[in-house]
matplotlib code that plots the C-alpha trace (Angstrom):
import matplotlib.pyplot as plt

x = [0.0, 1.5, 2.8, -0.1, 2.9, 5.0, 4.3, 4.5, 5.1, 2.2, 0.9, 0.5, -0.9, 0.6, -2.5, -1.7, -4.1, -2.9, -3.2, 0.0, -1.9, -1.6, -4.4, -4.1, -6.4, -6.6, -6.3, -8.8, -7.6, -8.2, -5.9, -5.0, -3.9, -0.7, -0.1, -3.3, -5.0, -1.9, -2.6, -1.2, -1.5, -4.2, -3.3, -3.0, -2.1, -2.8, -5.5, -5.0, -3.6, -4.0, -1.4, 0.2, -1.4, -5.0, -4.2, -3.9, -7.0, -9.2, -7.6, -8.2, -11.8, -12.4, -11.1, -11.6, -14.1, -11.3, -10.8, -7.8, -8.0, -4.2, -2.0, 1.9, 4.3, 7.3, 10.4, 11.1, 14.3, 13.7, 13.1, 15.3, 18.7, 18.2, 14.5, 12.5, 10.5, 6.5, 5.0, 4.0, 1.7, 0.9, -1.6, -3.1, -6.4, -8.6, -11.1, -12.3, -12.7, -16.3, -16.3, -14.0, -15.9, -14.8, -14.3, -12.2, -10.4, -12.1, -11.0, -9.6, -8.1, -6.4, -3.3, -0.3, 2.5, 4.4, 2.3, 2.2, -0.3, 1.0, 1.2, 2.5, 4.0, 8.2, 8.4, 5.1, 6.6, 9.7, 7.7, 5.6, 8.2, 10.5, 7.7, 6.8, 10.7, 10.1, 6.6, 7.0, 6.7, 3.8, 4.0, 3.3]
y = [0.3, 3.1, 5.5, 8.6, 10.9, 10.3, 13.3, 11.1, 12.6, 14.8, 14.4, 17.3, 16.8, 18.6, 19.2, 20.6, 21.1, 21.0, 24.7, 25.0, 25.7, 24.4, 24.0, 26.0, 25.6, 29.3, 27.5, 28.8, 31.5, 30.2, 29.9, 26.5, 25.7, 25.5, 28.1, 30.1, 32.0, 30.6, 29.3, 25.6, 22.1, 20.0, 17.5, 16.4, 13.7, 10.2, 8.4, 5.3, 2.6, 4.8, 4.4, 7.9, 6.8, 6.5, 9.4, 12.0, 9.8, 10.7, 14.5, 15.5, 14.0, 15.5, 18.9, 19.2, 16.6, 15.2, 11.6, 11.5, 8.6, 8.4, 9.9, 8.6, 9.5, 11.7, 12.5, 16.1, 17.9, 18.4, 22.4, 22.2, 20.2, 17.3, 17.0, 14.3, 16.1, 15.1, 13.1, 14.6, 13.0, 14.2, 14.0, 16.0, 17.2, 18.7, 20.4, 24.0, 25.8, 25.8, 21.6, 22.3, 21.0, 23.3, 20.7, 22.3, 25.8, 29.4, 28.9, 26.9, 28.3, 27.5, 29.6, 29.7, 27.6, 31.3, 33.1, 31.8, 33.7, 35.1, 34.4, 30.8, 28.8, 28.6, 25.1, 24.8, 27.1, 25.0, 22.5, 23.7, 25.4, 22.4, 19.8, 22.7, 23.1, 18.9, 19.7, 19.1, 22.8, 22.9, 22.6, 25.8]
z = [0.1, -1.2, 1.9, 1.5, 3.0, 0.0, -3.0, -6.5, -9.3, -11.3, -14.8, -17.5, -20.8, -23.4, -25.9, -29.2, -32.4, -36.2, -36.0, -33.7, -30.4, -27.1, -24.6, -21.2, -18.2, -16.2, -12.3, -9.8, -8.1, -4.3, -1.3, -0.8, -4.4, -6.3, -8.5, -7.9, -11.2, -13.6, -16.8, -16.8, -18.6, -17.8, -15.2, -11.7, -9.1, -9.3, -7.1, -5.0, -7.3, -10.3, -13.5, -14.8, -17.9, -15.8, -14.3, -17.1, -18.7, -15.9, -15.0, -19.0, -19.0, -15.8, -16.6, -20.3, -21.3, -24.2, -24.5, -26.6, -29.4, -28.7, -25.7, -25.2, -22.2, -23.5, -22.2, -20.5, -19.4, -15.4, -14.8, -11.6, -11.7, -9.8, -9.7, -11.2, -13.8, -14.0, -15.8, -19.1, -22.1, -25.4, -27.7, -30.8, -30.4, -33.6, -31.6, -31.1, -27.8, -28.0, -27.3, -24.3, -21.0, -18.1, -15.4, -13.2, -12.9, -14.2, -18.0, -20.9, -24.0, -26.7, -27.4, -30.2, -29.0, -30.2, -27.8, -24.5, -21.7, -18.5, -16.0, -16.0, -13.8, -14.5, -14.9, -16.3, -19.4, -19.5, -20.1, -22.9, -24.6, -24.7, -25.9, -28.9, -30.2, -31.0, -32.9, -36.8, -38.7, -40.7, -44.3, -45.9]

ax = plt.figure().add_subplot(projection="3d")
ax.plot(x, y, z, "-o")
ax.set_aspect("equal")
plt.show()
């Protein structure tokens, strides 16, 4: 049985569109949560017995209404030296903002990868920018 005092690695979903947009969630602005009022990728922590893959599928469904056909974990370089990075999953979604279901936070929006919003936690910006550099550029 996992020790409830041991913090597990969180999970993030890097959801992009064919239009080179990224889905971000404006976190609630209330005391007691990490990074209140900041833009972040959807995600969260595992429930007891849940795998990282199961965690991100649940979090995406609960927070955005998205049930991806395919989602893959990708390796990222940690934001802080000697720290273990979160589990980061990448999926391509071809929907529109009006199809999103706001299940948590204040707002869900698609942003061009070239124009990320403020405020954004520095570690989240680090992972978004890192992954955006590796996406295949659209052909003209």
